[in-house]
NULUMLO-959637 format. One record per residue (C-alpha): residue in one letter; x, y, z. Coordinates in steps of 0.05 Angstrom, whole numbers, plus 32768, in hexadecimal, padded with zeros to 4 digits. Each point is the difference from the previous one (the first is absolute). Layout:
BEGIN
<a,<X,Y,Z>>
...
END
This chain:
BEGIN
<m,<8DED,852B,8396>>
<n,<7FBA,7FE0,8000>>
<r,<800A,7FEC,8049>>
<i,<800A,8049,8013>>
<f,<7FBF,8012,7FDC>>
<d,<7FDD,7FC5,8021>>
<i,<8014,8018,8045>>
<i,<7FEC,8049,7FF2>>
<f,<7FBE,7FF0,7FDE>>
<s,<7FEB,7FCA,8031>>
<f,<800F,802D,803B>>
<c,<7FDA,803A,7FE1>>
<g,<7FC7,7FD2,7FEE>>
<l,<7FFB,7FE4,8046>>
<f,<8004,8046,801E>>
<f,<7FD0,8025,7FD3>>
<l,<7FCF,7FC6,7FF9>>
<s,<8000,7FF0,804A>>
<p,<7FBB,8021,800C>>
<i,<7FE3,7FD4,7FC9>>
<i,<8024,7FC3,801A>>
<v,<7FE3,800C,8046>>
<v,<7FB9,8006,7FE3>>
<l,<800B,7FBF,7FD8>>
<i,<8019,7FDD,803F>>
<i,<7FC2,8015,8027>>
<i,<7FD1,7FEA,7FC8>>
<g,<8027,7FBF,7FF9>>
<y,<7FF4,7FF1,804A>>
<s,<7FB6,8009,7FF6>>
<d,<8000,7FD5,7FC0>>
<t,<8028,7FC2,8015>>
<g,<801B,8010,8045>>
<s,<8046,7FFD,7FE4>>
<p,<8013,8037,7FCF>>
<f,<8044,7FE4,7FEB>>
<f,<8013,7FC2,7FD9>>
<r,<8046,7FE4,8006>>
<q,<801A,7FC8,7FD4>>
<v,<8045,7FE3,7FF4>>
<r,<8017,8010,7FB9>>
<m,<8040,7FF5,7FD9>>
<g,<802E,803C,7FFC>>
<k,<8042,8012,7FE0>>
<n,<802D,7FC2,7FF8>>
<r,<7FC3,7FD6,8015>>
<t,<8004,8016,8048>>
<p,<7FBF,7FFF,8028>>
<f,<7FDF,803F,801B>>
<y,<7FBC,8013,801B>>
<l,<7FD6,8026,7FCD>>
<l,<7FD0,8030,8021>>
<k,<7FBD,8014,7FE2>>
<f,<7FBC,8018,8017>>
<r,<7FD3,7FC4,8009>>
<s,<7FCE,7FF9,7FC7>>
<m,<7FE7,7FBA,800F>>
<h,<7FDE,7FDD,8039>>
<l,<802D,7FE8,8039>>
<n,<7FF5,7FB6,7FF1>>
<t,<8015,8006,7FB7>>
<e,<8035,7FCD,7FEC>>
<g,<8045,801E,7FF3>>
<v,<8007,7FF0,7FB6>>
<v,<800E,8028,7FC2>>
<t,<7FCA,8033,7FF2>>
<h,<7FEA,7FE4,7FBE>>
<l,<7FEE,7FBF,8024>>
<v,<7FD4,8022,8034>>
<q,<7FB4,8003,7FF6>>
<a,<7FE1,8045,7FF8>>
<s,<7FD4,7FF3,803C>>
<a,<803E,8002,802D>>
<v,<8007,804B,7FF2>>
<t,<7FD9,802E,802F>>
<k,<7FD9,803C,7FE4>>
<w,<8033,802E,8021>>
<g,<8038,7FD4,7FE4>>
<a,<7FE4,8006,7FBA>>
<f,<8004,804C,8006>>
<l,<8048,7FFB,801A>>
<r,<8015,7FD3,7FC7>>
<r,<7FDE,802A,7FCA>>
<s,<801F,8040,801B>>
<k,<8043,7FDE,800C>>
<l,<7FFF,801B,8048>>
<d,<800C,7FBA,8019>>
<e,<8048,8008,7FE8>>
<l,<800F,803D,802C>>
<p,<801F,7FD9,803A>>
<q,<8034,7FE6,7FCF>>
<l,<8020,8045,8004>>
<w,<801B,7FE6,8043>>
<n,<801E,7FC3,7FDB>>
<v,<8021,8031,7FD0>>
<f,<8019,802D,8037>>
<v,<8022,7FC7,8026>>
<g,<801E,7FE3,7FC0>>
<d,<7FD8,7FC1,7FF6>>
<m,<7FE2,801D,7FC0>>
<s,<8007,8037,7FCE>>
<l,<7FCA,802C,7FE3>>
<v,<8010,7FE1,7FBC>>
<g,<8010,7FB7,7FF5>>
<p,<7FE1,7FBC,7FF5>>
<r,<7FC6,7FF2,802E>>
<p,<8016,7FD2,8039>>
<n,<7FE6,7FB9,7FFB>>
<l,<7FF0,7FCB,8033>>
<f,<8031,7FC7,800C>>
<n,<7FCE,7FCD,7FE8>>
<q,<7FFA,801D,7FB9>>
<v,<802F,7FCC,7FE4>>
<e,<7FF5,800E,7FB6>>
<l,<8009,804B,8008>>
<i,<803F,7FF6,802A>>
<e,<801E,7FD2,7FCB>>
<e,<7FF1,8032,7FC9>>
<r,<801A,803B,8028>>
<n,<8040,7FD8,8011>>
<k,<800C,7FF3,7FB6>>
<k,<7FF9,804B,7FF2>>
<h,<8029,8017,803D>>
<v,<7FC6,8029,801A>>
<y,<8014,7FF8,804A>>
<v,<803E,802C,7FF8>>
<i,<7FD9,803E,8012>>
<r,<7FCF,8012,8038>>
<p,<7FB7,7FF0,7FF1>>
<g,<7FD4,803D,7FF5>>
<i,<7FBC,801D,800D>>
<t,<7FF8,800C,7FB5>>
<g,<8024,7FEC,7FC1>>
<l,<7FFA,7FF6,7FB6>>
<a,<7FD4,7FC3,8008>>
<q,<7FCE,8025,802B>>
<i,<7FFC,8039,7FCF>>
<n,<7FF2,7FCE,7FC8>>
<k,<7FCC,7FDA,802A>>
<i,<802A,7FC0,8004>>
<d,<7FF7,7FDC,8042>>
<m,<801A,7FC2,8022>>
<s,<7FCD,7FD3,7FDE>>
<t,<802E,8000,7FC2>>
<p,<8044,7FEE,801D>>
<v,<8027,7FFB,7FBF>>
<i,<7FE8,8043,7FE4>>
<l,<8009,8020,8044>>
<a,<8048,7FE9,8007>>
<e,<8010,8016,7FB9>>
<t,<7FE1,8045,800D>>
<d,<8025,8006,8042>>
<a,<8042,7FEF,7FDE>>
<a,<7FF3,8033,7FC9>>
<m,<7FF2,8035,8034>>
<i,<8040,7FF0,8026>>
<a,<8029,8003,7FC0>>
<q,<7FE8,8047,7FF1>>
<l,<7FF4,801B,8046>>
<n,<801E,8045,8008>>
<g,<7FED,8041,8023>>
<f,<7FD0,8015,7FC8>>
<m,<7FDC,7FBE,7FFF>>
<y,<7FFD,7FFE,804C>>
<f,<7FDB,8043,8002>>
<k,<7FD5,7FEF,7FC3>>
<l,<7FE6,7FBF,8020>>
<i,<7FF1,8023,8042>>
<l,<7FDA,8038,7FDC>>
<m,<7FDA,7FCF,7FD5>>
<t,<7FEB,7FDA,803E>>
<v,<7FED,803E,8027>>
<f,<7FD4,8017,7FC7>>
<g,<7FDA,7FBF,7FFB>>
<k,<8024,7FD4,7FCD>>
<g,<8003,7FB6,8011>>
<f,<7FDD,7FD6,8034>>
<g,<800D,7FCB,8035>>
<d,<7FFA,7FB5,7FFB>>
<r,<7FBE,7FE5,7FE8>>
<i,<7FD0,7FDC,802E>>
<k,<7FD6,7FC4,7FEB>>
<q,<7FB9,8015,7FF0>>
END
């Protein structure tokens, strides 16, 4: 049932937010010359997919986990995108095509060995990764792999229609945050 909601909500989001997305693309071109960021992430059953986001860092920034990136790598425009969570809008496409869900564990990189091991133990990869989830609402990011995997597993165990909508609404109304960046 959640997949049906994912398709409907992601399509509506892409359609109704398209004027905002176009403006963000134009500003992104003027900021870094490349408004989108694509990175291979681990999806359901550990299959690779390309995560799509608005670029918030300089083009030459190394492709590592966010909490290992220096704050100086983030552009001024990128800081606004991250703070407002607008950098996540392109992931609606990932949801629409079925790589992700609106709600699920955040997709990790293939080089995050400790997190992968912990998530394997907790069977986290049985569902699609999401734009938001219980960990994000509780401000738990990928810098704490054990806690993150435990929180993801707890969310999966209790995920139902009510929780799906609750987590989406909590995210829309400002609860939670993205991965930390080194100061």
